[in-house]
N, C-alpha and C positions, 0 to 999 in steps of 0.2 A: 531532595531526601537520601539520606543514608541506607545504608544497604541493610541494614536489620529492621530500618523502619520500612522499606520498601517490600519485605518477609512478610512482617507482620498483617500491614494491607494485602498480601495477595492472597488468595485462594486455598483451599485447604489440599487439592495435588499440588500444589508448591510447596507448602509447609513442611507435608508429609515427605517429600522428594529432601527437602531441605533436612530434615528428622534422620532420614534414613540416610543421608552422605554422612553427617556427623558423628553418626551412630560409629558404620562405618570406620570413620578418622580416625577412629577411640581407640583400632585393637592393634595390640600394642606390637612394639617391633620384634621384641625375645619371642609371642607365639610363632609370630612367621619365622624368623630363624630357624628356632628350634623345629618347627614344621622340614624348612627350607633341607637344613643340614637332614635330617633322616630320613625323607626323600631321595637326595640325589647321591645319602651314603649307599643307600641302599640300590639305586640303579648303579651305581661302580660295582661295588660288592658282589651283587650276583652276577654279575658278566667276569668278573675277575675270577666268581671261582667256575667258570666254565672251561679257562683257561690249566686249573691246578688239579691235584689228586694231594690227599694226607691231610687238606686242612678243610674242614667243610663245619662251618657253624651257621646253624638256622635257630635266629629266636622265635621264629614263629611258631616250626612246627617243636623245635626243640632239641633239632639236633647237633648233636655235637663230636665231631671227629677231627682227634688233634694230632696229628702223628706229623712226619717230615713234610712239607711241603717240598713237592715240584711241578714241574710242568707236565700235565697230560697231553701224551702219547698225539694224541689230535693238534696239537697248538701248533707245534712251526710250521708243521705241513697247509695250517689255516693261514697262517703267517706269511707263508711262501705264493699260497696261490690268491686266496681274498681278500686279505688287508695287507697289501702291499703297499709299504709306508719306502718314499724313497730315502735315499744317504743311510739309513740302517737296515742289515740284513736281519732275515725273517727269525735267524736266533737271540740279536739281542733287542729285535722287535718286539719278540713274545716276553721275553724277561722282564724288560722296563716294564711292557703291557699290564702280565700277573701282578708285579707287585706294585707300581701305581694302583691297579686298581685293588688293593688288599691296603695298602700303608695311608693313602692320604685322603679317604674314608672313614677309618679309623678316625682319623686327627679330629678330621670335622663333624664328625658324630657326638666326639668330647668335646669340640670347641677348642682345641688348641691349635696356633699355626694357620690359623680358618682361613685368614683371608691369603695365607699362602699357599693353603693347600687347593681352598679354589680357584686361583689361578692356576694353577698345576695342572687340575683337572680339566679347567676351561681349556687350556695350551690342546691338551689329549682329544678335546670334545672338536677342538675348530681340526686339528688332525684327522679326526674319522671322518668328520664334515666334508674334509678338502679333498681326500684322496684314499678314502675309503666305501662311504653311503652319502655322496653328492645327493641321493636324492629322498637322504634322511632331513631334510632341514626342519621339518615342523617336528620332531624328535629333539636334536638336537641345539633347536632355537629354546625347546624349554626347556632342554639342561642350563644352559648360554644364563638365559634368565635368569632360574637359579642362583647360578656361581654368582654372576655377575650381581646381586642382589645380596651376597655373602660377602661380594668384596668390598662393596659400598658401603651398605651398612655395619656389617662385621657379623660377628656369632648372637650378639644377644647374652645378659644376661646370665641364664644359666649355659656357662659355659668355660671353661677353664681360660682362657684368653680373659674373660671379664675379673675372674681371680686373680689373676698375674697383676690386671692393671690398677684392680686396689690397694695389692701390698704396695706397688710403689710410685700411687699418689701420697 
């Protein structure tokens, strides 16, 4: 007896579970991707905002401060004491982190160079996990899962990457 025939003879609980699984499998990749893109971009953007002054954009509260961004006074000392990364000076690490936490989330949010940007943030996540906060693996694992999903499956149809791909097909 094949699988559909077995399912037809199965009891109500088995059919209900099968129907629920079928319903879950219909969740579109693009919906998952856009939610993942927004969520992971927000995580890194908010972290980047703690490192700079002069550029503040918070869409939820409607706060906008568009000046010339510069590192906050506390950022380099934080990289010298708590965020120590091997092979990089605290000054360079602070500037790279502040830039990366603003640049790549914007690209991911708009779905432009999504796979590349997700790889960049995945590298940053691994660096943070290995050298800065090794006990934060539940949080970093969640970030890594979202970023790996975007690397593997792409940004979905609601993205600039998709518009570019359609143009060149």
